[in-house]
N, C-alpha and C positions, 0 to 999 in steps of 0.2 A: 278248378272246375266244380260241379254245379248244381242244386237244386232246392225246391224248393216244396213244403208241401206236411202236411200232418202224415205219422210215422205210427201202425199197431208195432206194439211190443209183445214181445212173448215170455211166459213167466218162466220158462225155462231160464231163460238169461240172467235172472236176479241175482244169480249167485254169482255169476263172472263180472255183472256191473259192481255189484258188493263188494267183492275182490279188489275189483281196479280202483274202486273209491278209498278203501279203507285200509291197504296193505301200504307197510312203509318198508321198502328195499333198505337192508343192510347196507354197511359201506361195501366198495366194491373190492377195493384194493387193499393193501397192505404195505407200510413203508418199503419203499423203496431201497432203503438200506440192506433189506433181505433178500433183494433179487441176486441173482445166482452171477457168474463172472461170465464174461463175455465168450470164455473156450467153450460154457458149456450148451449144449445142443439142444433147443425146448422147440418142439414142434409148434409149427405155425398156428395161431389163434390162441393160444395159450400164454402166450407172454404178456407179463404185468405192465401196466402202463401208467404213466402219473397222469395222461390226460383223462380223469373219470368223468362219467355221466355228467355227476355235480359240478366240476368243472365246465364242462360243455353249457348247461344251463340252468346250475343253480345261483352264480353270484352275476352275470354279465345283463348288463343295459344295453338298450341298441336305440340307437340316433335313429329316426325320422324325417319328420318334416321338418323343413328351414326355413328361413323368411326375415326379411328386416320391417323393422318399423322404426324411422326416424334417426337415432342413433343408438339403437339398441338391435342386436341379432338373436331371433329366436328359434327355439328349436323343440320338437316333443322328444322324452326318454322313458324310455319302459323302464319299470321298477320291478327285479324280482321281487322284492318283500312286502309289496303291494300286487300281491298274484300275475305281476305282467302287466299292468294298469299302465297307464301314461301320463304323465304330468308335462309342465309347460318349462322351462328354463331359458334363460337370457344371459346375453353376454355384452358387457357394458365397455366403461371405459378399461384400459390395460388389460382387455380381456378376462375381466375377473365374469365368475360364473353365478346367477345368483337364479334359485328356484323363485317361481312366480304363480305358479299352480302346482300343489301336492298331485302326486300319483293315482292318490285313491280316488281324486274326481275322475278320474277314467276318460281321457279326451279321447276319440274316435268317432269316425263315421261309418255309415253302413250305406252310402248310397251307393249304387250297382250293386252290394252288397260288398264290397273288396275296400270301398272307402276312399282315404287320402284325401291332401290337405284338409283337417280338421277344426281349424280355427285359423282365425285372422287379429294380428297385433295393431292396436291403433293407439298412439302415445303410451301411456303406463295402462291401459287398459288391453283384455283380451275377450274376445267372442269365440268360442269353442262349443263344437258339439259333443255332448257326453253319450258315451255309451253305450250306457244302460239304458237310457229313454232316445236318445236321437234329436234332443230340443236341443236348438242353440240360445247359448246364453251368452249375456254380459256380465263380465266378470273384472267390476272395478277396483281399485284399491279401496281397502278398509270397507267393504261391503260386501253382503249377501249377493250370490249370484242371481240374475234374474231372467226365467225364461221367455227369449224373443217370440218364440214360433210356436205354433201350435202342434199337439199330441199327434202321432199319425206322421208326419213330415220327416224328411231327413235333408241336412243342407250341407253342402261342403264346398270346396274349390272356390273360395270368396276372394273377393276384391272390394276396394275403399274408392268411395266416390264421394270425395271430401267435400265437392262443391254440392250435392246434394243432401250430405249428412245420410249418406245409406251404405248398405253394403248388397252388393251384387253375385248372388251365389247360384249353384245348380242345385233347385229341389225336386227331391223325387216324392210326390204324394200317395200314401198309402191309406189313406181315409175311405175312398170309395172302393167297393168291390170288384174284382176282376185285378187287371194288369195294373202297378203304378204308372200315373203320370208325372213326367218329366219336364221341366219348364226351369227359365231364367228369370229369378225374382229378385225385386230389390228391397230392402228390410229397414226400417227405421232401426237408427240406432239405440234410439231413447225408449220408444214405444213398443210394445208388444202387438204382435197381430200376423195379418197374412203378409203384408206386402204386395208391392207391384207386381204383375206379370210381365216382365220386359218381353219373352218370347215364349211360344209355345207351340205346338202341331207337329214336334219332330218325335220320334221315338226318346233320343236321348240328347244330352248337352253337356257340354265340357269345355274346360279351358280357356273362360272368360278372362280378356286383359283387356287394361285400360291404358291410354296414354296419359303425361305427366301432365297436361294439362285440363285431362277431364273433360274433352271434347269429343272423344272416339274409343269404342268398346268393339272388340271384338271377339267371336266365340267359334266354337266348332258344335257340329250336328253330326247324326246319324243315324240312320232308321235298318230296321231290319228286312234282311236276316244279316246285314252289316256287322262287325265287330269292329271296333273305332280302329284296328290296324289294319282293315279291308279299305274301304272307300268313304270316307268323309268330306264334309262341305265346310269351307271356312266363310263366317259373315262379319258383316261390318254395319256398324251404325253410329248414327252423332244423338252425343247428350247433350241436350239443353241444360240453360241455368236452372230450370225447376226440375229438372230428372226426370226428362221426358224423352224416352229413346225414339228417334227418328231415322227417316231415310235410310233405311235397312237395305243392302245390298249383299249380294254374293259376286264377289270377285270373280272372273273369267281365267280359269286356269288353264294350264298347257294339255294337261290329261287329267284322267281319274289314277286317283289314290289314297293313301291314306294320309291326310293333312292333321297334323299336333302342333300343340304348344305356340300359339300364336303369342308375340311377343313385341312390345312396339319399343323400339332404339331410341335415347336420350333425344334425338333430336324430332322422335315423332313417327318414324319408317316403321312398318309393318313388316316382321320376320315371320317365318314359321320353319315347321320340317315339314316334309314330304318326300314319298319314292315313286316320285315319277317315273324315274328311272331306274328303279329296283333298287335302289340304296335309300335308306333315309338321309336326304342331305338341307342345307338350308336353301328358303329359299325368302325374296322379299318381295312387294311391292313398290312399283318405282314413282317418280312424281307425274308419269301420266298415267299410272292405273295400272303399267304392266308388269306380271311377273318374271322376276330376274333369278337365275340361280345363282347362288352366292359359294357354295362347295358341290365340289366335283370328284369327290371318294368314292372310292369301292370298299366300303364301310357302311355303318349305322349309326347316325348320329339318334342316341336314345334307343328308346324300344316301346313294345307294344304298350299300351296305358289301360294295364287293371283299374288303376286306380287313378285319381283325380291328383291334380297338383305337382306333375314331375315337372320338372325342368333340365333338361340336357345340355343346354347352353345359357349364357348372362355374356351381358356388354358390362366390359370394360371402360370402356369409353366409347364416344360414339364411332370411332373408329375401329375398332378393338372386342371380336369375341371369342370367348375360351367356352369350347366346349368339350362332351365326351364323345369317342370312337370305338367301336364296337368292331369286331372284325375277327371272326374265327377263333373266339373263346379268347380272342386279346382285348386289352383296353387300354387305349392313348388317351394322354389330356393334349388338347392341341389348344391353337390359339391362330386365327385368323385377322389381319388387315382387312378390313370391308370394302378398302379404297382401290388395294392393287391384287387383293383376290390371295397374297401371298399366305401359305400355313407354314407352322413349325410346331416341331413337339416341343411339349414341357417336360415336367416331370414324368418319367417313365416306369417309376414302381409302384403303380397302383393299379389293383386288381379289379379296383368298382369304383366311381367315382358319381354320384347323383346326388342331387336338389343342388343346383350350379345355383348362385343367385349374386345380383348385384350390392354391395353394401359400402357405402362410405369411399367409392370411387377405388374399391377393389373387389373380386371375385372370391368365394368362399363356397364349400361343396361340402359334403358328407364322403368321407376317402375309407378304404380298405384295401388291406396288402394281402400279400399272399404268406405273410405272418401275422401272429393276431395284434399288429399295429392297427389301430384305427379310430378317426376319430370326424374331426370341425378342421378342415385345412383353409388358407390363405394362399392365392396367387400369389409368388411376389418374385418378377422377371418374369426367370424362364423354370425357375423350381418353386415350391411351395414351403409353408410353415406349419407346424400343427397348433392349431389355438384352443383345441379342449380334446381331451379324450375322457371315455367313461373310465370307469376302473377295470383292469385287464390282469389277470393271473397269467404271470409270467409262464412260459413253455421254454425249455432250454432247446435251442435252436435245431441240436441233433436227434430230438424226438418227432420234427415236421417234416413229413415227408412231401417231397416238390413235386409239384403235376407235372406231367410232360405231356405236349399235345401229340395226338396219334389221329390219323385219317386212314380210313379202310373203304375198301369196296364192299358195298353192301348187295340187296338185291336188283334184279335189273340193272346192274352195273352203274347204279348209284352210286355217290360218296356220300360218307356219315362221317361224325366227328366224337372227339372227345377227350378225356382228359385223363392221363393213368398217374397213380398214386401208389407207388410200392411198398411195402412192409418194410416199416423205418423204426426200429429202438436197437440203439447204441449196446442196450446189456443183454441182447439175445441174439443167438444163430440158429437158424434150421437146421435139422438134418441134413445131412449132403444130399444133394440129387431131390429134393421134397420141392415140391411147388407150395405157391401159400394159396390160397384157398381166396373166392374174389365176390365182393360185394360191387354185384351193379348197380348206379345209382338212376333213376327216372324224373326229371324236374317236371314238374306240374305245367300248368296253363294250357295248352301244350305249347304256346310259344315262350314260355320260358329259354332260359340260356344257363348251361353250365359255364361257370367262370373259374378265374382264379383267385378268388377272395379266399381269405381264412377261414375254414370252416372246421368249427371244433368237433361235430359229429364223423368228418372223413378223417381227421385226426386221431378220434377214438377208435376206428378203426386198422388203420395204419400203423399206431401204434401197439396194435395187439397181434399182429403177424397177418392182417388181411390185405389181401391188396384189393384198391378201389379204382372202379371205372366210372366218372362222370360224363356220363351218355349226351348228347345232340343231336338227337335223331332228326330225321327230317320235319320241319315245323318248328323249329327252334330259330330264335333271334339271334342277329349277327353273322347271317351271311343271305340278307336280302331276303326281297319280296318274294321271289321265284321260288328259292328252298322254302321260306316260312308258308307259301301256299300248295308245295309239295303234298302237303299231308293233307290239304284238303279235296275229300271223297276218300281217302285212303287210312282214316284216323283207325286202329285197331289191326292195321295192315304193316305199312310202310315203319311205323315208330318200333312195334314189334320186332319187325323183320332186321332194324336195324341193331337192336337189342342183341339178339339171336345171331346176326354175322359177329359183332361187337366180340361177343364173349368167344365165339370160334377162330375168330383174329387173334385173339390174346390165348387161346389153350394152345392154338398152333404156334405161337410165339413162346410157347413153354413162360407165359406170365401168368398163367393161372390154371389151378386144379381143374381137371375136366369133371370130377366128382362132385367137388365140393365148389360148386357155382350158386349164387343167392343172389336174386333182385328183389331188390326195393324200390319204391316210389310215394308220392303221395298225391292226390284227387287225381288228375288226368294221368300223371303217373301210374297211380295206383291201379286204375283200369289198365294200363299197360302190363304191369305186372301181370294181374291177372288172367288177360288173353295171352299172354307168353308163358304164363303154366297150363291153357287149356288147348292152346292150338300148337306149342313145338313141345318136343321131349330133349330139350337140351338144359334149361337151370332143374337144379335138384333143390332147393327150396326157394320161396318169397315171403315178402312182408309186403302189405299194402295198407298204407294209411289214409283212409278214408276213402277209398279208391270205390269205380264204377262198376256194379257187376250185371246190372241191367240197364241199354244205353234206352230202353223202350220206354222203361218207367222213367229214367231221369229225362227224357224228352216231353213226358208228360208234367211232370212236377216240378220243373226248374225254375228260379227266378229269373224275372225279368230279363236282365241285361245278357243272361247266354240263351234265352228260350228261343232261340233261331240257330246259335252258333252249331249245333249239330245239324243243322240243314247244310251247313259246309264241310264239317267233318265227315257226315256221313251220308247223309242226303234229304231232300226235304220230306217231310212227316208227314202224315200217315202212309204220301206215294210209296216211301220206302222202307214201309214197315219190315216184309221179310228179310231187308237188308240189315235192320236195325237186332233183329234176333237172330241172324246169321255171325253178327260182328260181338253179338253178348257173352261174354264166359259163363255165364248162369246159365247159359243154355246147352254148354259144351265140357259138360261135367266128364262125360267120358273118356275124356284125355286129360283131365287135370288128377295124379294122383299123386302130386310132390305134397310137403308139407306145407303149410300156408299156415303165417301170423297175421290177425286183421286188429287195427288199433281203429277207433271210431269215437268222435265226440258226439254224443248225444242230444248238441243244441244245435247242430250243423245245419245250416239253411240252405248250405252250396250243392253238397253231397247228402243227403238226409241219411241217418243211422241203417235203414231198412236195405241200406246197398250193402252194406256189410254183413247185416242180420241174415239176409238169403241165401247167400253163396256159404256160410257159415254152417246154417241148418242143413243145408242141401251136401257141404262136406262131411259132416259131421253124420249125417244120414249115412251117406253112402261107405264111411269108414275110412276116410281119409284121414290121414296127424292134423287137427286144426286147434288154434285157439282163436278167440276173441274176447280182447279186453275192449271195453267201452269205458269214457270217463263223463259222468256226469259232469254240465256245466260249460262242457269246450264243444265249440264251433269247428270252422272249417281253417285246423291250423291249430294246434295246441298253444293255448298262451301261459298256462301256469307250468313255472318250474319243477313243479315234483311231480307232474302227468309226464311232461318231456324226459325227464331224469325216469323212469319207471321203465317208461318205453322203450327207452335206449337199453338201459339196461336187461328188461326183459328180451329184447330182439337178440343180442350177445348170447344169452341164454338157450335160447333157442336155436340158436347155428349150432352152438355145442350140442347139445342135446341131438340133432338131424344129423350132423357130420361124425359126432363120435368122438369131440376132444372135449378135453375141461378146461373152460374159459378162466384165469386168475379170479381170486377172489369170491367174496360169495354175493350171488345175486339170486333174485325173485326166482321164486315158482313159476313155470310155465303152464297155466292152466291148460294143457294139450288133451284133446279129445283124441281118443285110438291110438295113444301113444303105443301101444302095442304092436303098432303094425309097422313101425321102425325097422328099418333093418342095416347091419350095419354095411356104412359105405363099400364098396367094391375097391379093389385095386386097381383093376383094367377097366374100361370103357367098354 
């Protein structure tokens, strides 16, 4: 979540910004050889851990986009040494990996602000969007990059139209005042210029797909106030030899729903994902032009399309499809015989499977497990094999907390879900009878999901003696359309209630200390953090990463993609203006007395800095212990490893200061205003 606009700065924040930009944290941990024996009893939160913030953010690269071209497999990979920027690598014969575009180029699109699908490989050439200027470049071997598109435009989600020597892309045009104009365009491979507009007139375009003989094009559109997981439309058109798009039609659907990821089979049949029956299942258009349901599963294939280029299924051949299936925090890799409808489970030890693609009669995907294992995998029979893995720092298994699925009754007898991670460190045990502090984690979106994939930031906490609860509140993915839409009209209420009820449930189960309950989240999750502190007296501290404090300001300043999302989550604006005021934490500070830590990127175009700055100033003036740390050059989600490291270490120091324990190692100072207002935690509720 969201918004755009120019933001005023307060001179009084300059010192905080300077501190965040220039301070460098000392080493967090000393050698494990100095740890106490297991017989020693050390309070929760004070345990020394081999999983440092540096281990979490400083040394790991991330794989995202995956696609095939000819006899090569291409993918993007971020490089911590290049400030988290992404380059492109390829996999060739014998699974040999070669760097084809350095991370310093900085591949990345900002179409819809969240980007996705920023490059296309054609033969030995790469066509890629550069994050710095958002222009689309041709990068041929032994040649300087050539910009093919004008400044002020953004391109992504591209497919190759070989007969017309063109690339068909989603374009977002920011050259005129007002809202950006989205369209589907065709770009000449060799000649810079505007390109030809294939389709326009809708608010948003996505997921162009072309058949093998280059005669059919399919794509998806949606219009305000819908998001791509609400109600979308599927379109098909014919491509002639001269490159013209004709006979555009909208196939008749069995109902309204979120249609996504159209894909042509090897024989030219059009498949897509839709949630007509509450779950995202596979459908196809048969020879008579009628829609047929291919899978009938109570689970979700794929997830909300925040970015372009998602691939939740791929064809092994004309008879077989491999796909991912999300259900209540679980992930299954599945295969279906499209002729018989018979499905089977494949490898079951993956916690995340994305970017499934067809390549040389096999299906490849980016996978992650509940352990640090992750990489690019190939489906082989009913199993998988690892093709490529980025460098992974090993963590001994005994230090890794395993997630436990939890469901609980929340407000109004609804059910919510989450994953509980117990404190885990073989070198320590807590004093008898003590209960661990809790870090309640709220994902963003708010349509994202907590899953079982290994996360170093979770293990950072559990290995130090914290319990972690990764909450799937109402609105999360993996529980069907009805559950996802149950947050509509209730954002700031249902999600917050779920966090509060989850904390009470864990306290009643003796899994969390009621006096040491912390809540943290980013973006939409950051808003829920602020609302939980403002409207409830359960959590004793909070950390907001680029969270929303004033929903009305957000409604006025947000970028196009989410400019009407609040109509769904809250209600239409300005008709429901009072409701926006009533839900905004900024206007209910009388109930917000708990210590708060705020992190913010100063280049954030989704949730601009004024959202954190306003509540920081208000709480500082009120006398609440509050810290605000801003990172110059960062946007919505921190990219630079040193900033993520500093944020995580500062958060640990913050909880130690608030909850009255001393974390192991040397940590950054927390620039906490009104620190004198802190009192020692009580021993009774």
